N, C-alpha and C positions, 0 to 999 in steps of 0.2 A: 440377853445374849451378848457375847463379846466378839469383836473382830480384831485382827492384828494387822500391824503395819511395821515395816522394817525401817529403822532409823539409820543414819550414817554410822558406820562402824559395825554394822551387823546386829545391832541391838533390836529387840522386838518390843513394840509398844502395844499394849492391850487397850482397845477402844470399846467402851461400853455403849451398846446400842439400845435406845429406849423404844419400847413398843406400847401402843395405845391399849389400855385395859378394856376398851369397848370393842374395837374392830380388829385389834392385833397388828395393825399397820404401824410403821414409824409415823410419828406425829405430822411430818411434812406431807404425808399421803392421805391423812384422814379426810381431806376434802373430797376424795374419790369414794369414800365409804358410803353405804346406804344409810348409815347412822351418824352422819357427819355432825349433826347438831348435838347429839349426845357425846360424841368424841370431843367436840369443842368445850362442852361443859366440864368433862373430865380433865382435859388439859388445863383449863382455867383454874380448876380447884387444886389439881396435883402439881402442876408445873407452870405457875403464872408467868414466869420469864419467857418460857418457850411459847406460851399462848400469845404474848405480846409480839414475839418475833414473827409468828406466822399469821396472826389474825388482828393485829392492830390496824387502825385506819390507814396508816401509811403503807403497811405490808399489803393490805387488800387493794389499795389503789394501784400499787406497782403491778400486782397480778392482773388486775382488770384492764390496765392500760394497754396490754398486749392483745386484748380481745376486741372483736367488733361488737356492735350492739346485738346483732343476730346471734353471735356466739354466746354472749352473756345470757340472753333470753333462753337459748337452748340449754345452756348449762343449768340455769335455775329450774327450768321445767324438769330436766332429767333428775336432778337431786331431789326435788319435791316428790316426784313419782317414786323414786327409790325409798324415800323416807316413809311415804304412805304405805308402801308394800311391806316394809319392815315392821311398821307399827301394827299393821293388820295381822302379820305373822305372830308378833309378840302377844297380841290380844287373844289370838286363837290358842296359842300355847298356854296362856294364863287360864283361859276357860277350860281347857283340857285338864289342867292340874286341879282346878277347883271341883271338877266333876269326878275326879279320881278318888278311889278308896283304897285303904290298906286293910287287908283282911288278916286277922290273927286267929288261926284255927287251932283249937284244942282237940287233939285226936287221941282217943283211947285205943291203944294197940291191943292190950289184954288187961286183965284185972290188975289195977293199981300201977299200970305202966302207961305213960302218956308221952306224946311228942307235941311240940308247939310249932306250927307252920306259919310263916309270915310271907305274904306276897303282896305286890302292888307298890312296894317302896321305890322301885325304879322310876315310876311315874313322877316321883318327887325329887329326882336327881340324887338319890341316895346310893352310895357305893355299897353294894350288897356284901362284898367280901369284908370290908371294914366293919359293917354292921354285924355280920356273923361273928367276927372276932371279938367285938365288944360284948355281944350276948354271951359268948363262951366264957370270957373272963369274968363277967358280972355274975353269972349263975354257976360258975365252976362246973360246966358240963360241956358236952359236945354240941357244936353248932356248925353247920356247913351250908354252902349254896348248892342246890341241886335243881334239876329240871322236873317240872310236874308233867302230868299226862298230856297237857296242852302244849308242852315244849317251852313254857315260860319259866324263868328263874324264880326260885323261892328259897327262903331260909328255913332249914329244919333244925329245931332245937330239942335236945333230949330233955324231957321233963315237962311238968305242967306249970308253965310260967307265962301264960297268956296275959294275965292282969299286969304282971311286972313288965312285960314287953310294952304294953300300952303306956305305962307310966314312964318308961325310959324314952319312948318316942316323943312324948309330950314334955319331958323335963327340960326346961330352959336354964336351970341352975347348975346342972351337972355339965361341966365343961367338955368332958369326953363325949357325952351323948349329944350335946349341942353342936359339937364340931362335925358330927356325922349326919344328924337329922336336921340341924339348923333351924328348928322351929317352923319347918315348911309344911308339916302335917297338922291339920286342925283336929280337935277332939271329935268333931262330927264326921270326920273323914276316916275314922278307925272303926272297923266292925269286928266284934269278937264272935266267933262261931264255935259251937260245941258239936263235935262229930263223934258219934258212938259207933263202934264196930257193928256191922250187920250181923244179925243172928243167923246162924246156920239152920237151914230147914231140918225139921225132924226127919229122921230116916223113915222111909216107907217100908212097912213090913208086909211082905207078900202074903196074901190069903192062902191058908193051907187047904 
């Protein structure tokens, strides 16, 4: 993001503002983030000069010099508590993803006509609209995001392409597929289901 400032003579100067990739705060405020340790690691790797500016021994000593012993202890406890809470949240999300499944359903609408329905991708942080567009281009057919009977989003693809969909989701070599699915779905997390249309009951003939 950029901000502007006015120079003498009415000229406008554009100032680029850097934001942390971990917490989205400006680096000078990362210490107030619940993920401050990860923020520091990111800053050290991506912007070592700024890391030295904010977290060198001299910089830290200058900051701590203005705090009392009690304030330092309270700050350390607060940051440690926030980091434990954030780590627990991250572990919970990770466990949720590992337990999730992508269902690829091959549905027979009538003789020789099929649709392939894909749902569960949102649990893996997949953009469904982008995935639908990728499927449509790949298979040269219609593909759209709709809501199922439970109110959840799913992708409906015209045609019998269940096996091909599974291959695309798992394909790490296809750049377009990898950009959308990112290798986040494991082979054991995809379930292919075959659903046949229900047979209509035979008409009841009234006794004469």
